[in-house]
C-alpha positions as CSV (number, residue, x, y, z in Angstrom):
1,M,0.0,0.0,0.0
2,I,1.2,3.5,-0.8
3,T,1.4,5.8,2.2
4,R,2.0,9.5,2.7
5,D,5.4,9.0,4.1
6,M,6.8,7.1,1.1
7,T,9.1,9.1,-1.2
8,I,7.8,9.9,-4.6
9,A,10.8,8.1,-6.2
10,E,10.0,4.9,-4.2
11,I,6.4,5.0,-5.4
12,L,7.5,5.5,-9.0
13,A,10.1,2.7,-8.8
14,R,7.8,0.2,-7.2
15,F,4.6,1.2,-9.0
16,P,5.5,2.7,-12.4
17,Q,1.8,2.6,-13.4
18,T,1.3,5.6,-10.9
19,I,3.1,8.0,-13.3
20,A,-0.3,8.6,-15.0
21,V,-1.9,9.4,-11.7
22,F,0.8,12.0,-10.8
23,R,0.3,13.5,-14.3
24,E,-3.5,13.7,-13.8
25,F,-2.9,15.8,-10.7
26,G,-0.5,18.1,-12.7
27,L,2.6,16.6,-11.1
28,S,5.6,15.8,-13.2
29,C,7.2,13.8,-10.4
30,Q,9.2,11.5,-12.6
31,E,11.2,14.5,-13.9
32,C,11.6,16.2,-10.5
33,Q,15.0,16.1,-8.9
34,I,13.5,16.3,-5.4
35,A,11.5,13.0,-5.9
36,D,14.3,11.0,-4.3
37,F,13.9,12.8,-1.1
38,E,10.3,14.2,-1.0
39,E,7.5,12.3,0.7
40,V,4.3,12.2,-1.3
41,G,2.4,13.8,1.6
42,H,4.8,16.8,1.6
43,G,4.7,17.1,-2.2
44,A,0.9,17.1,-2.3
45,G,0.9,19.9,0.3
46,V,3.4,22.0,-1.6
47,H,1.2,21.8,-4.7
48,N,-2.1,22.3,-2.8
49,I,-3.4,18.8,-3.6
50,D,-5.6,16.8,-1.2
51,V,-3.2,14.1,-0.2
52,D,-6.0,11.7,0.7
53,V,-7.5,11.9,-2.8
54,L,-4.0,11.6,-4.4
55,L,-3.3,8.5,-2.2
56,R,-6.6,6.9,-3.1
57,E,-5.9,7.3,-6.8
58,L,-2.3,6.1,-6.4
59,N,-3.3,3.0,-4.5
60,R,-6.1,2.3,-7.0
61,A,-3.5,2.5,-9.9
62,A,-1.1,0.3,-7.9
63,G,-3.9,-2.4,-7.5
64,F,-4.7,-1.8,-3.8
């Protein structure tokens, strides 16, 4: 399961199918240099995205 404390890079590496979800939310995370260090919860907050909605969609894409 994808959680808010996982780094964006970890999510993308383990669940590449989530790239489309990040893009749907206007996030180009696969191109971001901070993805290796930034937790998805923090990234969502910085971009004014509801982290619960993002996590729901990421987990759906990952098959959870």
